[in-house]
C-alpha positions, 0 to 999 in steps of 0.5 A: 500500500502506498503512503499516499493512502496513510496521510495523518493530516489536519484535514483527513478523509478516512476510508476503508481500503486501498481501492477506496483511496485510489477511487477518491484520488482519481475522481479528485484529479478528474474534477480538480478538487483542491488538494487540501486534505489527506486520505487515511486507509483504515482497513475496514468499516470498524477501523474507520469508526475506531480511528474517527473516535481516536482522532476526535478525542486526542489532544489537538484533533484534526480540523476536519474529518471526513468519513467514507464508509460502505453502507453494506447490507443496511444503510440505516443500520450503518448510519445508526452505528455511526450515531451510536459510536459518537453518542457512546463516546460522549461526543456532542454532535447532533446528527440527523435521523438519516444521511444527507443525499448529497453527503452529510456535513456536521459543523464543529463543536467546541474543541472538536473537528468538523465532520463529514460522512458519505455512505457508499454508494449514494447515501440512499441505498445499501451497498458498497464502493463497487455499487458506486463505481457501477454508476460510473459504468456505461449502462448498456455494457454494465447491464450485459455484465450483470446478465453474464454474471447471472448466467454464470451463477445459474450454471453454478460456475461461480463461488462469490458470496452474494454480498459480493455480487456487485464486485463480480459485476463491475470487474466483469465489466472492466475485463472487457476494457483495455487493459483488462484487470485495471483496479477501480481507481485506474479504471476511472483515470483511463475512462473505463469508468466515467468520472463525470456522472451525476453521482461522481459530481455529487461526491466531489462536490461533497469533498469540496464543501467539506474540506475547503 
């Protein structure tokens, strides 16, 4: 993992994994998002929330902390776990009952950082990074990739877990591009995934509002 995904800075975006980090960097480059923040890869959703708490309570906490985390199988459940984590650690932030569709931003309170939250894929649906990236794909090709994965599943030649179906679909889609096998961030840079779709604009607008 490159050091660029382990930046402990005064304005920092916490992400789960290396793929998340490189997707963010590729989108920021495509949209010319100001380089005002670092990215810290935490290893998992649990790691993201643990580091969020550790940064808030430490002496001289960061000025701004962003959190990008997968909603997984329950958007509301993940949002409630974030709220519970902040409440149980006596952080006096007031979070809404559900995440903002355009990305949540919570103003700083006394001696504590400004916070931002983006629940992958779109702050509305359950899912993960790969579902977000699917919204960057060319729709007809993605539909065919989905059909191919379904047919492979019906023929019982697949071994992926159901929770990872979106990963199987997006990587099937990417296998048809030059060069096959690109990781998600590089696929954005090479335009196999389109960086200027509505969801990408909303995401990069959230980053800009949060960190500038």
